[in-house]
C-alpha positions in Angstrom: 71.2 119.9 106.6 70.5 118.0 109.8 72.9 118.5 112.7 75.2 115.7 113.7 76.6 115.2 117.2 79.9 113.4 117.8 80.2 111.5 121.1 83.7 110.9 122.2 85.8 110.3 125.3 88.3 112.9 124.1 88.0 116.7 124.1 89.5 118.9 121.4 92.6 120.9 122.5 94.4 123.9 121.2 94.0 124.6 117.5 91.7 121.6 117.1 88.7 123.6 118.4 89.1 126.2 115.6 89.9 123.6 113.0 86.8 121.6 113.8 84.6 124.7 113.7 86.0 125.7 110.3 85.6 122.2 108.8 82.0 122.0 110.0 81.2 125.4 108.5 82.8 124.3 105.2 80.7 121.2 105.1 77.5 123.2 105.8 78.5 125.3 102.7 78.9 122.1 100.7 82.7 122.4 100.6 83.3 118.7 100.3 87.0 118.9 99.5 88.8 120.4 102.5 92.3 119.8 103.8 93.1 119.7 107.5 96.6 121.1 108.1 98.6 120.7 111.3 101.9 119.8 112.9 102.9 116.2 113.4 101.3 114.7 116.4 98.2 116.9 116.4 95.7 114.1 115.7 95.2 114.1 111.9 96.4 110.5 111.4 95.1 107.2 112.7 97.2 105.0 115.0 98.9 101.9 113.6 96.5 99.6 115.4 93.2 101.3 114.4 90.9 98.9 112.6 89.9 99.6 109.0 87.0 97.9 107.3 87.5 97.8 103.5 86.4 96.0 100.4 89.5 94.3 99.0 90.6 93.6 95.4 88.7 90.3 95.3 85.4 91.8 96.4 85.5 90.6 100.0 85.0 92.8 103.1 88.1 92.7 105.3 89.0 94.1 108.7 92.6 95.0 109.1 94.9 97.2 111.2 95.5 100.4 109.2 99.2 100.2 109.9 99.5 96.7 108.5 97.4 97.7 105.5 99.7 100.6 104.7 102.9 98.6 105.3 101.7 95.8 103.0 100.6 98.2 100.2 103.5 100.7 99.9 105.1 99.5 96.7 106.5 102.7 95.0 107.0 105.2 97.9 107.4 108.9 97.3 108.9 110.8 100.2 107.8 114.4 101.1 109.6 115.6 104.2 108.8 113.1 107.0 105.9 111.4 105.1 105.9 108.5 102.6 103.1 108.5 100.0 102.1 105.9 97.5 99.2 105.5 94.9 96.8 102.6 95.5 94.0 100.9 93.6 91.6 98.1 94.1 90.5 98.9 97.6 87.5 100.9 98.9 86.2 102.0 102.3 82.7 103.0 103.5 82.1 106.8 103.4 79.2 109.1 104.2 77.9 111.0 101.2 76.5 114.2 102.8 74.6 115.3 99.7 72.6 112.0 99.4 72.7 111.2 103.2 73.8 107.6 102.6 76.8 105.4 103.1 78.8 104.6 99.9 82.0 102.8 98.9 84.8 105.2 98.0 88.0 104.1 96.3 91.3 104.5 98.2 93.5 106.4 95.9 96.6 107.1 98.0 98.1 105.9 101.3 100.6 107.7 103.5 102.9 106.8 106.4 104.9 109.0 108.7 108.6 108.2 108.9 109.5 106.1 111.9 111.5 108.0 114.4 
């Protein structure tokens, strides 16, 4: 597996350093389904204004703010602690397939939103 380097203006802090190392080790061992756990505010979620490029239900590519996308698509919310979840169908995003080393469309199956404080 080739090495990939991430260039960012941000540096990992606290438990992020260990979590990143463990996730990378898991990917190298072909563990493609991993969960990143952490406290609220530790950087696992995207900001409301982050741009999302997706293929919409009508087959067109669309650029939207992720927060607006979630707000517009929460129809049957389920609450777990401070997070709202909902199932979703008809949308996909670009995703890197590490086994085939190519970009693919992956269906969005669920969306989540933190409760507003």
